[in-house]
C-alpha positions as CSV (number, residue, x, y, z in Angstrom):
1,X,-4.2,17.4,42.1
2,X,-5.7,17.1,38.6
3,X,-6.1,19.8,36.1
4,X,-8.6,19.6,33.2
5,X,-12.1,20.7,32.1
6,X,-14.6,18.0,32.7
7,X,-18.3,17.7,31.6
8,X,-20.6,15.4,33.7
9,X,-23.5,13.4,32.0
10,X,-25.6,12.0,34.8
11,X,-29.4,12.2,34.8
12,X,-29.7,11.9,38.7
13,X,-29.0,15.4,40.0
14,X,-27.9,14.5,43.4
15,X,-25.2,12.0,42.1
16,X,-24.2,14.6,39.4
17,X,-23.6,17.1,42.1
18,X,-21.7,14.6,44.4
19,X,-19.6,13.8,41.4
20,X,-18.8,17.6,40.7
21,X,-17.9,18.1,44.3
22,X,-15.5,15.2,44.2
23,X,-13.9,16.4,40.8
24,X,-13.3,20.0,42.1
25,X,-11.6,18.7,45.4
26,X,-9.6,16.7,43.1
27,X,-8.7,20.1,41.3
28,X,-10.7,19.5,38.1
29,X,-13.1,22.2,36.5
30,X,-16.5,21.0,35.9
31,X,-17.8,23.0,32.9
32,X,-21.3,21.5,32.6
33,X,-23.6,19.0,33.9
34,X,-26.2,17.1,31.4
35,X,-28.9,14.7,31.9
36,X,-29.4,13.3,28.3
37,X,-27.3,12.0,25.4
38,X,-28.7,14.5,23.1
39,X,-27.8,17.5,25.4
40,X,-24.3,15.9,26.0
41,X,-23.5,15.7,22.4
42,X,-24.6,19.5,21.8
43,X,-22.8,20.9,25.0
44,X,-19.6,19.0,24.2
45,X,-19.5,20.6,21.1
46,X,-20.2,23.8,22.5
47,X,-18.2,23.6,25.4
48,X,-15.1,21.6,24.4
49,X,-14.1,20.0,27.5
50,X,-11.0,17.9,27.9
51,X,-13.0,14.7,29.1
52,X,-16.6,13.4,29.4
53,X,-17.8,11.5,32.4
54,X,-20.6,9.6,31.0
55,X,-23.3,7.3,32.6
56,X,-24.2,4.4,30.4
57,X,-28.1,4.4,31.0
58,X,-29.9,7.7,30.5
59,X,-33.3,8.6,29.7
60,X,-34.2,9.5,26.1
61,X,-33.4,8.1,22.9
62,X,-29.8,8.4,23.0
63,X,-28.3,6.4,25.8
64,X,-24.7,7.0,27.4
65,X,-22.9,4.6,24.8
66,X,-24.5,6.2,21.6
67,X,-23.6,9.7,23.1
68,X,-20.2,8.7,24.0
69,X,-19.7,7.3,20.3
70,X,-20.9,10.5,18.7
71,X,-18.6,12.5,20.8
72,X,-15.8,10.5,20.1
73,X,-16.0,10.2,16.5
74,X,-17.1,13.9,15.9
75,X,-15.2,15.7,18.5
76,X,-12.4,13.5,19.5
77,X,-13.0,14.3,23.1
78,X,-12.2,11.4,25.6
79,X,-15.0,9.8,27.5
80,X,-14.6,7.7,30.6
81,X,-17.8,5.6,31.3
82,X,-19.4,5.6,34.7
83,X,-21.9,2.7,35.7
84,X,-23.3,0.6,38.4
85,X,-23.5,-2.5,36.3
86,X,-23.9,-3.6,32.6
87,X,-24.9,-6.5,30.7
88,X,-22.7,-8.6,28.2
89,X,-24.5,-6.5,25.1
90,X,-23.7,-3.2,26.6
91,X,-20.1,-4.4,27.4
92,X,-19.8,-5.2,23.7
93,X,-21.1,-2.0,22.7
94,X,-19.2,0.0,25.3
95,X,-15.7,-1.9,23.6
96,X,-16.8,-0.9,20.3
97,X,-17.1,2.8,21.3
98,X,-13.5,3.0,22.5
99,X,-13.7,4.5,25.6
100,X,-10.8,6.2,27.5
101,X,-11.9,4.6,31.0
102,X,-14.3,2.8,33.0
103,X,-15.6,3.2,36.5
104,X,-18.0,1.0,38.4
105,X,-19.8,2.2,41.3
106,X,-19.1,2.4,44.2
107,X,-15.3,3.9,43.4
108,X,-12.8,5.8,45.3
109,X,-11.5,9.0,45.0
110,X,-8.1,7.7,44.2
111,X,-9.6,5.6,41.3
112,X,-11.4,8.3,40.0
113,X,-8.5,10.3,39.8
114,X,-6.3,7.6,38.2
115,X,-8.9,6.8,35.7
116,X,-9.3,10.5,34.6
117,X,-5.5,11.3,34.7
118,X,-4.9,8.0,32.5
119,X,-7.6,8.9,30.0
120,X,-6.2,12.5,29.6
121,X,-2.7,11.1,29.2
122,X,-3.8,8.5,26.8
123,X,-5.6,11.2,24.7
124,X,-2.8,13.8,24.6
125,X,-0.4,10.9,23.5
126,X,-2.9,10.0,20.6
127,X,-3.0,13.5,19.7
128,X,0.8,14.0,19.2
129,X,0.7,10.7,17.3
130,X,-2.0,11.8,15.0
131,X,-0.1,15.1,14.5
132,X,3.1,13.4,14.0
133,X,1.5,11.1,11.2
134,X,0.0,14.4,9.5
135,X,3.5,16.1,9.3
136,X,5.0,12.7,8.1
137,X,2.1,12.6,5.3
138,X,2.5,16.3,4.2
139,X,6.4,15.6,4.0
140,X,6.0,12.4,2.0
141,X,3.3,14.3,-0.4
142,X,5.4,17.4,-0.8
143,X,8.7,15.1,-1.7
144,X,6.8,12.9,-3.8
145,X,7.7,10.0,-1.6
146,X,6.0,6.8,-1.0
147,X,5.6,4.5,2.4
148,X,5.7,0.9,1.9
149,X,5.7,-1.6,5.0
150,X,6.1,-5.2,5.2
151,X,5.3,-7.1,8.4
152,X,7.8,-10.2,8.0
153,X,5.9,-12.1,10.7
154,X,2.5,-12.1,9.1
155,X,3.6,-11.3,5.6
156,X,1.0,-8.4,5.5
157,X,2.1,-5.5,3.3
158,X,0.8,-1.8,4.0
159,X,1.4,1.0,1.3
160,X,-0.1,4.2,0.6
161,X,-1.6,5.6,-2.6
162,X,1.6,7.1,-3.9
163,X,3.3,3.9,-4.3
164,X,1.4,2.7,-7.4
165,X,0.9,6.4,-8.5
166,X,4.6,7.3,-8.8
167,X,4.9,4.0,-10.7
168,X,2.3,4.9,-13.0
169,X,-0.6,2.4,-11.8
170,X,-4.1,3.2,-10.4
171,X,-4.3,2.2,-6.8
172,X,-5.4,-1.3,-6.2
173,X,-4.2,-2.3,-9.7
174,X,-1.1,-3.9,-8.2
175,X,-1.1,-6.8,-5.7
176,X,0.3,-6.0,-1.9
177,X,2.9,-8.5,-1.6
178,X,6.6,-8.7,-1.4
179,X,7.0,-10.3,-4.9
180,X,5.2,-7.6,-6.4
181,X,7.7,-5.2,-4.7
182,X,10.6,-7.2,-5.8
183,X,9.3,-7.0,-9.4
184,X,9.3,-3.3,-9.4
185,X,13.1,-3.4,-8.4
186,X,15.6,-2.1,-11.4
187,X,17.3,-5.2,-12.9
188,X,20.7,-3.4,-12.2
189,X,19.8,-2.8,-8.5
190,X,18.2,-6.1,-7.8
191,X,21.1,-8.1,-6.8
192,X,22.3,-5.6,-4.2
193,X,19.0,-4.7,-3.0
194,X,18.0,-8.6,-2.3
195,X,21.5,-9.3,-0.8
196,X,20.9,-6.3,1.6
197,X,17.3,-7.5,2.3
198,X,18.6,-11.0,3.2
199,X,21.3,-9.9,5.5
200,X,18.9,-7.8,7.3
201,X,16.3,-10.5,7.6
202,X,19.1,-13.0,9.0
203,X,20.1,-10.4,11.7
């Protein structure tokens, strides 16, 4: 059985009621049924459901993809799409809106349950990761430490804005490459640091 507060966005009332019955049979609580993208955004903000099941084609100026994008970006509420069919341009827009799931009609009760549970789990993990990243950021800021990361396979270097600030440079004035990092090592420390780095890269 599932547990979670779900909002349905479906402009065919009979289909919406059938879906509500299916969800409640699975143990979910349906907190609202909306028929337009505009109403979905307003009610999602008011009701704060754990998940939104959204049809793609809706009457009105805001279709399901637009509504899902707004709900995801503004409220960070996961959205699962529900559709009978979609063309290539719609699929591209769907991917860009980063949904947490996608169901094609007709679907079974087990498909519905599995998609919802996967979406809820993925959302929980993303929220935990986001909270962990915030704690790390607070810790680094409080200790006046910096983060610098080098992907040895691609050569890409990622750093935060404290890296150059601690060294006394405005952000963006130093290059983001390994040689720049090497140039910042104190001359007395450089041989030991480079030797340790090479040993690490050699495994």
